[in-house]
C-alpha positions in Angstrom: 124.9 -2.8 51.7 128.6 -1.9 51.5 130.8 -3.3 54.1 133.7 -1.7 56.0 136.3 -3.0 53.9 134.5 -1.4 50.8 133.9 1.7 52.5 137.6 2.0 53.5 138.7 1.4 50.1 136.1 3.9 48.7 137.3 6.6 51.3 140.9 6.6 49.5 139.4 8.6 46.5 140.3 8.4 43.2 143.8 7.3 43.5 143.0 4.3 45.6 144.9 2.0 43.3 148.2 4.0 43.7 147.5 4.3 47.5 147.2 0.4 47.6 150.1 -0.2 45.6 152.2 2.0 47.8 150.9 0.5 51.0 151.9 -3.0 49.5 155.2 -2.0 48.5 155.9 -0.1 52.0 154.6 -2.9 54.0 157.1 -5.5 52.1 160.2 -3.0 52.3 159.2 -2.5 56.0 159.3 -6.2 56.6 162.4 -6.6 54.7 164.0 -3.9 57.0 162.8 -5.8 60.2 164.5 -9.1 59.0 167.9 -7.2 59.1 169.1 -7.2 62.7 171.1 -3.7 61.9 167.7 -2.2 61.2 165.7 -3.1 64.1 165.1 -0.2 66.4 164.9 -2.4 69.4 165.8 -6.2 69.7 162.8 -6.7 71.8 160.0 -5.3 69.5 159.5 -5.8 65.7 160.0 -2.0 64.7 162.2 -0.8 61.8 164.8 1.9 62.4 164.2 4.0 59.3 166.6 6.6 60.6 169.4 3.9 60.7 168.4 2.8 57.5 168.4 6.4 55.9 171.8 7.2 57.6 173.1 4.2 55.7 172.3 5.5 52.2 174.4 8.7 52.9 175.0 10.7 50.0 173.3 8.2 47.3 170.7 10.7 46.4 173.1 13.1 45.1 174.4 10.5 42.5 170.7 9.9 41.0 170.1 12.1 38.0 166.5 11.1 37.2 164.4 14.3 37.2 161.4 12.6 38.5 163.3 11.2 41.4 164.8 14.7 42.1 161.6 16.3 42.2 160.4 13.8 44.8 163.4 14.4 46.9 162.8 18.2 46.6 159.1 18.0 47.5 160.0 15.7 50.5 162.5 18.5 51.8 160.1 21.2 51.2 157.1 19.2 52.8 158.7 16.4 55.1 156.4 13.8 56.6 155.4 14.1 60.1 155.9 11.5 62.9 152.8 10.3 64.8 153.2 10.7 68.7 151.3 10.4 71.6 150.5 13.7 73.4 148.4 14.1 76.4 147.0 10.5 76.0 146.0 11.4 72.3 147.5 10.8 68.9 149.1 14.0 67.3 151.7 14.9 64.7 155.1 16.3 65.2 157.1 17.6 62.4 160.2 15.7 61.6 163.7 17.7 61.5 167.1 16.3 60.2 169.5 16.8 63.0 173.1 17.9 62.7 175.2 15.4 60.7 172.4 13.5 59.4 172.3 13.0 55.7 169.6 14.0 53.2 168.6 10.6 52.6 167.5 10.3 56.4 
Protein backbone atom coordinates (compact mmCIF):
# COMPACT_ATOMS: atom_id res chain seq x y z
CA UNK A 1 0.00 0.00 0.00
CA UNK A 2 1.52 3.37 -1.01
CA UNK A 3 2.24 5.85 1.74
CA UNK A 4 1.52 9.59 1.62
CA UNK A 5 5.09 10.43 0.60
CA UNK A 6 4.92 8.07 -2.38
CA UNK A 7 1.56 9.51 -3.39
CA UNK A 8 2.95 13.04 -3.20
CA UNK A 9 5.97 12.17 -5.34
CA UNK A 10 3.79 10.35 -7.88
CA UNK A 11 1.41 13.34 -8.06
CA UNK A 12 4.25 15.44 -9.48
CA UNK A 13 3.81 13.61 -12.77
CA UNK A 14 6.40 12.65 -15.36
CA UNK A 15 8.64 15.63 -14.53
CA UNK A 16 8.90 14.73 -10.84
CA UNK A 17 12.71 14.49 -10.95
CA UNK A 18 12.95 17.99 -12.42
CA UNK A 19 10.43 19.30 -9.87
CA UNK A 20 12.37 17.70 -7.03
CA UNK A 21 15.69 19.12 -8.27
CA UNK A 22 14.11 22.58 -8.55
CA UNK A 23 12.68 22.32 -5.03
CA UNK A 24 16.07 21.33 -3.60
CA UNK A 25 17.91 24.11 -5.43
CA UNK A 26 15.28 26.71 -4.55
CA UNK A 27 15.35 25.69 -0.88
CA UNK A 28 19.14 26.02 -0.70
CA UNK A 29 19.01 29.40 -2.43
CA UNK A 30 16.30 30.70 -0.12
CA UNK A 31 18.27 29.52 2.91
CA UNK A 32 21.36 31.36 1.63
CA UNK A 33 19.31 34.58 1.24
CA UNK A 34 18.04 34.25 4.80
CA UNK A 35 21.62 34.09 6.06
CA UNK A 36 22.34 37.59 4.66
CA UNK A 37 20.71 40.27 6.85
CA UNK A 38 20.25 42.60 3.87
CA UNK A 39 17.93 40.07 2.26
CA UNK A 40 15.75 39.38 5.30
CA UNK A 41 12.32 40.89 4.92
CA UNK A 42 11.91 41.25 8.66
CA UNK A 43 14.61 40.80 11.28
CA UNK A 44 12.08 39.00 13.52
CA UNK A 45 11.02 36.35 10.98
CA UNK A 46 13.06 34.09 8.74
CA UNK A 47 11.55 35.28 5.48
CA UNK A 48 13.73 36.08 2.46
CA UNK A 49 13.16 39.41 0.74
CA UNK A 50 13.03 38.28 -2.86
CA UNK A 51 12.16 41.82 -4.00
CA UNK A 52 15.28 43.24 -2.34
CA UNK A 53 17.41 40.50 -3.86
CA UNK A 54 15.89 40.94 -7.32
CA UNK A 55 16.44 44.70 -7.22
CA UNK A 56 20.08 44.13 -6.21
CA UNK A 57 20.57 42.42 -9.60
CA UNK A 58 19.41 45.47 -11.57
CA UNK A 59 20.38 45.39 -15.24
CA UNK A 60 22.35 42.13 -15.01
CA UNK A 61 19.93 40.12 -17.15
CA UNK A 62 20.59 42.37 -20.15
CA UNK A 63 24.23 41.26 -20.28
CA UNK A 64 23.39 37.54 -20.51
CA UNK A 65 23.47 36.33 -24.11
CA UNK A 66 22.47 32.69 -23.55
CA UNK A 67 19.38 32.01 -25.72
CA UNK A 68 17.81 29.56 -23.25
CA UNK A 69 18.16 32.12 -20.46
CA UNK A 70 16.67 34.85 -22.66
CA UNK A 71 13.69 32.61 -23.50
CA UNK A 72 13.17 31.88 -19.80
CA UNK A 73 13.16 35.62 -19.01
CA UNK A 74 10.70 36.27 -21.84
CA UNK A 75 8.44 33.52 -20.52
CA UNK A 76 8.52 34.92 -16.97
CA UNK A 77 7.69 38.38 -18.32
CA UNK A 78 4.71 37.12 -20.30
CA UNK A 79 3.52 34.69 -17.58
CA UNK A 80 4.75 36.05 -14.25
CA UNK A 81 4.36 33.88 -11.17
CA UNK A 82 1.56 34.76 -8.81
CA UNK A 83 1.77 35.50 -5.10
CA UNK A 84 -0.10 33.46 -2.57
CA UNK A 85 -2.24 35.63 -0.29
CA UNK A 86 -4.93 35.21 2.32
CA UNK A 87 -8.26 36.62 1.20
CA UNK A 88 -11.41 36.25 3.27
CA UNK A 89 -9.65 33.72 5.53
CA UNK A 90 -8.77 31.50 2.55
CA UNK A 91 -5.66 31.03 0.44
CA UNK A 92 -5.81 32.75 -2.94
CA UNK A 93 -3.47 33.92 -5.69
CA UNK A 94 -2.78 37.48 -6.83
CA UNK A 95 -0.83 38.51 -9.91
CA UNK A 96 2.58 40.06 -9.31
CA UNK A 97 3.27 43.36 -10.96
CA UNK A 98 6.52 45.17 -11.37
CA UNK A 99 6.32 48.60 -9.80
CA UNK A 100 7.61 51.84 -11.28
CA UNK A 101 11.38 51.90 -11.18
CA UNK A 102 11.71 48.21 -10.40
CA UNK A 103 14.20 46.31 -12.50
CA UNK A 104 13.46 43.44 -14.87
CA UNK A 105 15.27 41.19 -12.43
CA UNK A 106 12.65 41.92 -9.75
